[in-house]
N, C-alpha and C positions, 0 to 999 in steps of 0.2 A: 965544521962538522958536516956530515952528510945530511942530505934531506931526510933519509930514513931515521937517523939519530935525532934530528930535530922533531920529527913527528913523534917519535917515542917519548921525548922529553915532554911534549905537549900532552900526550896521552897520560903520562905519569902525573902531570899537573892536574888534569881533570879528575884522575883517580884520587889524588890527595884531597881535592876539594870535596869530592863525593863521600870520602871516608872521614872527613873532618880532621885529617892528620896535618896540623899546622906546622909541625917540625918539618915534615917531608915537603910541604908546600913551600916554606921559606928556603929550603935547600934548592929548590928548582927555580927560584926567581932571583934576579940580580938585586944588589943592595939598592940600586937606583931605579927599580922597576917603575914604569909609568903605565897606569891602567886608566883608560878613558872610557867613560860611559856617557852617551849623549843624553840630553833631555834637560827639562827644567821642572821644578816642583816635584821632584822624585828623589827620595832619600839616597839613592845610590848613584845619582847622576853627578858628574864632575870628573876632574882629573885627580887620581889618587897616586901619590908618589912615595917610593921607598917602602921598606918593610913596615914602618909605622902606618903609612897610608893604607897599605894592603890590610893590616890587622884591623884598622878602623873600619875599612869597607866591609870586611867579613863579619865584624861585630854588628855593624848597622844592618847588614843583610840578615843575620840570624835573628835580630829583634823585630824586623819588619816583614819578612817574607818566608814562606815555606815553599820549597821548589824541588822539583826533580828535573835534573838536566841530563839530556842524552846527546852527546856528540855523535854525529852520524857519519860524517865524511871529513877526511883530512886531505888537504891539497898543499903541497909544498914546492917552493922554488927558492933556492938559495937559503937565506936565513929567515924567510917568511913562511909561516904555516897558516893557512886558512882553515877554519874549523866551521862546518855547517851543522847546526844542531836544532834541537827542539827542547822546550821546557814547558812544564805545566806546574801550576802551584796555586797558592792562595796568599793574598795580602792579609796579614794579621789584623790590621786596624779595621778593615771592612768585612773580613770574613769572605770576600769575593774571590772567585777563581779566575785564572787566566791560562791561555795557551800562547806560546811565544815561539815563533821560528826566528832563529838568530844565526849570526855569523860573527866569529871572532877572528880578527887579523892579529896575528901574534909574531913578534920578532924574537928569534932565539939566537944568542951569541954565546959561544964558549960553553954550551950546555945549559944555559940559563935563560929564562924568559926576561926580556928587557923592556918589551912594550906590548900592551894588549889594547886593542881598540874594538869595542863591542858595537855591533849593529843589531839592535833589538827592535821588537815590535812595540814601540813606545805607546801606540794607541791602545793595544791590548792591556799593557801594564797600567796606563793612566786610567783606563775604564775600570779596572779592577780596584784601583786605589781610591776612586772617587766615591765620596760619601754623598748622602743626600744634601739638599740645600742648606740644611742646618748643621751639617757635619764640619768639624774643625779641619779635616784634612782634605777639603775639596780641592780638586785639581782641574785645571782648565785643559782638557784634552784637545781643544781646538788650536792651541799654540803649537807651532812646529818644534820638533825636538832638535 
């Protein structure tokens, strides 16, 4: 596919996430999608595989975080699309807000996303998720992501 079509597929993917349209979202990702989110002690961190992994990730995200995501720039070469964006939101468990500059490195093959690797501001997210010393969800923000 052309880089323009790959960019449009990625834009459609972000639109489906923003609107909560899971049917459209699943139609845009490969059956064996792999979504990697770096970090430790963060509910969304890890490698999420396949449609079941994607569904689990989205469910976990909806339970733990409120966010508004704004993709701002799309750069493509071959089957790779880099998306530079910004998010702000709130961690539900702590009611603390965050701002997050991020980059997604996405691979698109045959019109479907096959791999997503997030590069996020783990310090901002960890800080927002950290409760006081007596909180059950205490996170160690000094650990590298």
